[in-house]
Every structure is written in C-alpha cells, then in structure tokens.
N, C-alpha and C positions, 0 to 999 in steps of 0.2 A: 504494500500500500504506500503510495507517495507520502512524504513527510507532511505535506500540506493537509491531506485528508486525515492523517493521524492526529495532527494538532487540532483540527476542527472537531474530530470525534471526542478528544479529551476535553475540549472546552464545553462541549455539549453533554459531557459525562455519559457517552455512549460506549458500550463495550465493543471492541474491535474483533475479539475472538473469545469463545467461551472460556479458554484457559487464562485469559488476562484477568487479573484481580482488580475489582473495583474497591474503592476504599469507602468504609462507612463513615459516619459522622465522627467516630473516635479516631479515625486515621488507621484503622486496622483492616488489612485486606480481607475480603469476604472469602476468597478461595485460599485455603491453607494446605491444599494437597501437596504432599512432599515436604512440608515445613514443620518444624517443631512447634508445639503449642504448650502453654502452661497447663498444669494439671487442672486448674480451676476452669479452663475452657472446655474440658472434655465432659460430655454428658454421660450420665450413668448408662443410658441405653446403648452407647457406643462401645462399652466394655464387653469383652467376651471372656468366658472362663477358659483357663488353660490348665492342663494336667501338670502336677508338680514334677520337676525333674528328679528322677530317682536314680539310685546307684546302678540299677540294672541297665541303664542306657549308657553304653560305652562311647557311643558317638552320636553326633547330631542326626546322622542318617537313620539310626535306630529309633530315635525319638520321632523323627519325621514320619517314618513308616507307621508307628503306633498312632500318631495323630491322624493319619489318612484313613485309618480303619474306623 
C-alpha cells in the first residue's frame, strides 16, 4: 500500500490489515497475538488444565505423546 494511503488510513483510524493492532483509549494494542501479557490481563476462561510433569516422563516427547492421547 502506498505511504500516502497508509497515512490516511491511520488518520482515519482504519485498520489496514487484520493483523495490524489498533490501539485502545489506554494506548494498549487490541491484538496481542504472539506478545507477552501481564497475568492480570488473562481471563480465567483462557486457562487450560495441564497434567503435572512426572518423573516417568524422561523426555518432552514422552510427555507430548501422553498429552495427545
């Protein structure tokens, strides 16, 4: 996209691409995919249970196989 159109889109607060993050009123990007977040920002429903790592798992591959089952 030519720089002139990009600048105009930013001035109008229009997203140029779905992966481009818009900023909220607090200045925090809405899209945080692939970025670290503070624990306070994570909702309870986003958490998933994970089996504890036991001594019987000698390698990560062994644990991965168990988790796939």
